[in-house]
C-alpha angles and dihedrals in degrees: 000000000000119000127188138185109252112203090201092058096033087224146090108261138181112261114240114170119221090237112036114248091014135091129189114198133179126190126189107243137193136310103230111219099104142009119304118260135207093278090057092049090054092053094048095047097042093053095042084056090052094048091047093049093047091053094045085054090062099261125134102231129203105193121187124184113179131216119221103212102164126055140110093282095051091046091050097045092047088051092048088050095046092236141117121271088242095050091053096044093045090055096049094044089055086050091048090051090049094052091045091050092050088052091054093250113156114223113261118247093250126020102184121189118222094230087060094058103048093115091055088049093051088051093052093049088050090053090051091049091053087050093054092250101106130052138169113253127218090262088054095253117134112233137190116240101229100184088056091067107070097196097060113133100032095116095045100035090232121140118223090233090053094051117095132197110263097032096119086310115117109228110220124183115253099030118143088223131012089233092063114105133208122265097169124023115212113234120257120219093237095053120102123259092243088063094060135083130178116249140164087262094050134267117332145103135262125273120243103257097047091065097069093045091055099041096045093048092047094050102031108022131255092289121040141160116250132020118185144174143123123323087245089067097058090090130058101352100049093034088053092048090055090050092049096044101042093037090055100041101029096226143081114302106194131007100201127034117196123188126182118215129257125274115235128186117223086338093307129107111263109250138156089223090059093049093237098108117131131188121208088247090055092055095044091060088066108029137037112263094233089054091055088051091049092049090053094048095046088071121065111258095241095047122092109263114221114206120203137136093252092054090049093047087051092051090052092052092048094049087047090058088051093050090047090063092054099058106137095015110120138173133024118302139198119240118241101221093192091065116102097239093050090050091053089046093051091047089052093051096044086058099080094302095301101194098164088061092043090052089052089056088055092055092047087053090048092052090050091049091051092049099043105021086224108171090198089059091045087054091051088053096054093042093053091043088058091059087066095040092254140115097029100120124090105277096228094047088056096044094050095040112121114242110261114270095351129119116254146140117283120238091254091052093051094046087052093052090047089052090050090049092051091050089051090054089047089053089046089241093140093163092064091043092053092047091053091051090050092048091051092047088050087056090050097259117134120201123210116194123202138156088270094058137268124312125186139208134180113256 
């Protein structure tokens, strides 16, 4: 039975979907004004893993991950570039999808753009106004009346009296309370026309929080199973989503809230100001994308993830050990769930998506394969790896692939040197043969001799 940590309950709970056999899941996606960074990579990979395991567990999953394609940063960046908002966001959505595909992230079932759901947002704001939870401030913005919603703070554990203006809450002139947040931003004269929509409260555009309440309700219903995102969104974004959705509809919004941990760089918070900010594309110039995915999944999704070159190098070496056990294993395979390793794998994943323990099972399997040569266990290794989006490439192709953006011998050069070594051995010039092996080893090439010949892989 699957159990997951519910941020709302602050406890690990048995997962019981609203509708038996079906799961509706919404995850907050990216704001598309720049390339995706490592934090985005973690969100994409983690909830791809969650969706894969839910489907492997027999659930019919509807997975929604939104796109924020209108906000202050987008408007400012488009203006700086001298281009339309749509041109900017289309370009970075395409880049996001390229990065996600490289990381083995399957497309969500729905990927709504905020600009396509403005009518639904206006309808929701109207409902909040009718319920006494929205008002138009002196500056013409429409704001949410936080103190009118008595359950505010349940998700984050924050008391209204403890919250102060300025703590991740935008202060706007004319608010009734500094804790109130913007639902609809009144248009400024200097803003471009493609950042303005008509509304009952005048021209403007939606605030950030309202978009997810509107899109999730439209695609998944007013009450659904799982809502996920990064830990940084727990407050105020997700807290505000609850206030909006429950304030409008008068009943529970989401049953289970999931939040993945922060990404740190060499034990420091990733920040442009600290000079340790990395986009996915930065990392993929230096490391294989499957290595990055493996690195993310080897840590538990709720734990902090510490990025460093040494950790990525270790992940590459670890993934190499798994692929080494798969040499000769080809094609997709079905998992035998009665086999002992598969049962351990399921137990780990059913315990709040315990990927560290699940990955440990993969290494135990690899050790058994290397020891016994059992093709059945190799098939289990490949099949279980598939459930994490790993180990699906041809093993030899992975093992012989040149590290990204690093100097190294080409495959043809290596084969030529192996042939020269074989000729030296044939001529009984063992000193030359040993020297060629040592030179290749110094270049990061490992030779493995067998009665069938010599094969190679990169260290």
